[in-house]
N, C-alpha and C positions, 0 to 999 in steps of 0.2 A: 236657981234664981243664979243673971249671971254679978258683977259686979256695978254695974246703972244698976241692978237693980231691980231695970224692966226683965221678963219671962224671957227664954230662951225663943229663936225659931229656927226653923228653917232661913225664912228670910234677912235674917241674923246668920247666921252660918255662916252664906253666899259673901251675910256685904260682905262680913271680917275676914272672911277669904280672900272674897278684891283686896283691900287695907292691907294684907301682910304682903298679895304677888306685885301690890307694885310697890309696894313699896324695898322687894327683896329681891322679888321673880319668887318666881316656882315653887326652885330647892329649897325656898322660908318656911314653905305653905304647909305645917305636916296640922297633924290632929290635937300634938301639947301641941303648937306653936297659935293655933286655931283655942285651946285651949286654955293658954296663957292672955288672949285675946281678950276673949269672954267672960275671964274670969270664974271659968268650971270648968274639971275634972274632962280632960282628956273625954270618959265612955259615959260622957251625956248628954258629947254634941251625936252618939248613936243613937238619942233618939230621935232624932230629926233628918239625917243623913242617915243609907247603910252603909256605906265603908268615901274613902279618898275620891275612887274614879264617882260619887253622883256625887262631890263635891265636884269638880275638876265638866265636867255635868253640867252647873248649875252655871256657874262664874263663867260658864263657856254664853250660856246664855243669857244671865244678865250683861252679857257686854255685844253681844246679839242686840239686847233691848237699850240700846243704849245710841244706836243706827238708825239714821231716819232711814224711812221709807220709803221706795219709786213710790208711783200713783198711777196705776195699770191704765188708758188711761189719756196721761196727760203726755207732754211732750218728748218723745224717750231722749231725748241729748241731753236735754234739759234732767229728767227726773236720774241720769245714771251721772253725767254728774252730776248733780245733791249725794245721791246716794255713792257717788265711788270721795266726795270730800268728806260725806261725813266715817265712814269708814276709816280712812289715811284717819284726820280729825279721834276720831275714835279710839282708834291703837293704838298711838302719838301717847295719848294718855296711859295707854293694858300692852302696852308690848309684847309684854309675857303668853298673850291671845293670840301674837302671829301662825302661829305651831299650829294651837292646839283647834285654832277655832271650826277643821276642814273634818277632826279630825274625831269627834266624838259617837259613838253606834247610837247614839239616846239623845236623840237633837229632842232641845226644850222648844216649848210653845212662840219664842222669840226667834230663834231661829230657824223653824219651821214661818211662819210667817216671814219673814227680813225674804230667803228663797223664793217664797212661794209669789212673793209681789213683784219680784228684781225677772221672773217669771212668765208674765201673766203679761208686764210693763211694757218686756220683747214683747211676745208673745201678740200685743192691742198695736205693736206698730208695724205687724204685718211678718214677723220673721218668724221663719218656719221651724216644726219643734226642735231637728238641726240646724237652724243656724243659731238658734234662738242657747242649744245648750253648749252649739263655741261661740259666743258671747261675751255669754254668763263663763265662763271658762279661759276666755281671753281678757274677760276684768281683772277677774279677782285673779290672776294672776299675775297685775302686773299693778294695782293697790293693791296685793300683802308684798310683792314683792318688793315696790318703791316702800312702805311701813319699812321693813325689812332694811332694807339702806338706808334707808332715814334713820331710820335706828341706829345705827353701825356705824354713819360718820363718828372720827374724831373731834366736832365742832359745832360750835348751838348757833346759831345763826350766818348774818353777812362777813359783822365782824368780827371774831374765832376761826370764820373762814379764810379771811384774806394773811389772818398772822399763821395761817397752821402753816396757809400753802405756801407766804413765803418765808416763814423755818426750813418744811421743806427744800425747794428751791435754792439754799442755803447752798446743798451736800449739796450738791450742782457742781460738777466742771468747768473747766467751757467746752462748752460744744457741747454737751452732753445734751442728749433728750431736747433733740430741736421742739418736736412738735407738742411731750408736755408742757412746755417754757408755750410756745407760742397759745396752748389755752389758757394755759394760766396768766395771763400777761394781756390778753386780750381778751378772753371769756372774765373769769374765776374774780380774776383781781380785779377788773373794771369797776367800779362806781357802785353798789345800789345791789350787785347780781346773790339770787340768792338760789337757794339750791332752790328751794323749796318754787318757785318758778317755774323748774320743770317739770314738776304735776301735771300742773291742766296743762303744756302741752304736746307732754309723749298719751295722756289721756283722749285730746282732742284727734292726734293718731289712728289714734283706735276706733274711737264711735267716725271719721272719715270713710276710715276703709270698710267699715259696720255698715254705713245710710248706702257702701254699694250695693251693696248685698240683699237692697231693698226689694223685692216685687218692684219693677216699673213702674206698676199707678198709682201707686204709695207716692207722696211723696218727701223729700229727707225728714223735714221735722213734723213727719203727724207720724 
């Protein structure tokens, strides 16, 4: 029994593993830390998971399960935006997962459903198999890449961005880095500017480009 008195299960083990990774990253996720969190000896965990790899497979699947699925047959642009926004939101809550999502050799059912629904949405929109593969790779590269960049920023939100930018510029000499100064003063330091707004802009550029690869008889929003 765990310290909460509830019986141990694979689901409880995986959810505890996600909580540990959320709190301190994957480096803090060990069989010992997982056992401590659940109030059991580490060896007890092996009744529910084979090893650390199975835990990683399981928590990746939990992350995919928290992303909203696109709906094949719906407006493909809307569905891709919905999927991308949801994935970004989930990855902001679980940044440790960014580098793991496509790394597992034993993907779980939520992972497979996510991939299948995304492929199905693009195929139903009229993209060929090859273009679906290109579109999927491009969209994931953008979403995952933006998530990495966003997680690494030294600020969080417009207010702290203004403060950090101003501090950096304070070290510039007269006439140094004129293009950086222009960007900062005319864009970054503009009231209401938020780096998060770059996400829908970039996604829209990608979707506009992909729409051009649809067969001529398929309307852009179908």
